[in-house]
C-alpha positions in Angstrom: 17.3 217.9 31.7 12.6 218.9 31.7 12.1 219.5 35.1 14.6 220.2 37.7 13.5 220.0 41.7 15.2 223.0 43.5 14.3 223.6 47.7 11.6 226.7 46.3 9.8 224.5 43.8 10.0 222.9 40.3 12.0 224.3 37.9 10.9 224.2 34.4 13.5 224.2 31.1 13.7 225.8 28.6 11.7 223.4 25.9 9.1 222.9 28.8 8.6 226.5 28.8 8.4 226.7 24.7 5.8 224.2 24.5 3.9 225.5 27.3 3.8 229.0 25.1 2.8 227.8 21.9 -0.1 225.1 23.5 -1.0 228.7 25.4 -1.2 230.6 21.4 -2.9 227.5 20.0 -5.7 227.1 23.0 -6.0 231.2 22.9 -6.6 231.1 19.0 -9.1 228.0 19.5 -11.2 230.1 22.0 -11.0 233.3 19.7 -12.3 231.1 16.9 -14.9 229.7 18.9 -16.0 232.5 20.4 -16.1 235.6 17.4 -18.3 232.6 15.2 -20.6 232.0 18.2 -19.9 227.7 17.1 -21.3 225.7 20.6 -19.3 222.8 20.3 -22.1 220.1 21.3 -23.4 220.2 17.8 -21.6 218.1 15.4 -22.0 220.8 12.7 -20.4 223.2 14.7 -17.7 221.1 15.1 -17.1 220.2 11.5 -17.4 224.2 11.3 -14.6 224.9 14.0 -12.5 222.1 12.7 -12.5 223.9 9.2 -11.9 227.2 10.9 -9.2 226.0 13.0 -7.5 224.1 10.3 -7.5 227.2 7.7 -6.6 229.3 11.1 -3.3 227.2 11.3 -2.6 226.6 7.3 -2.3 231.1 7.2 0.3 231.0 10.6 2.6 228.4 8.8 2.0 230.1 5.2 2.4 233.5 6.8 5.4 232.2 8.9 7.4 231.0 5.5 6.7 234.1 3.8 8.0 235.9 6.4 11.2 234.1 6.9 11.7 234.0 3.2 11.7 238.0 3.2 13.9 238.1 5.9 16.7 235.7 4.1 15.9 238.1 1.2 16.4 241.5 2.8 19.9 243.2 2.7 21.4 243.2 6.0 24.7 245.0 5.3 25.0 248.7 5.3 26.0 250.6 2.3 28.4 252.0 1.6 29.0 255.2 -0.3 31.5 254.9 -2.6 32.2 258.4 -2.8 32.9 259.5 0.7 36.4 259.4 2.0 35.7 256.5 4.8 39.8 256.2 5.7 39.8 259.6 7.4 
């Protein structure tokens, strides 16, 4: 169930919360790109620049997420055991 009415108001399901957080992340990224590059989006040239920059930003996010996931998978998560130590007590 995505939305549920309680006596105190509407509760959002976990999936809706994740979508809202992702949308906020992407919107903040959009506003950051616009403000850092002083782009006025009332000009088609600036819109083209923005689309190119935003596309590059998104591709870098997915590339970095893939690299990070690969690094996590390749890590040795098991503790190293000293073969010379007597672990039995």
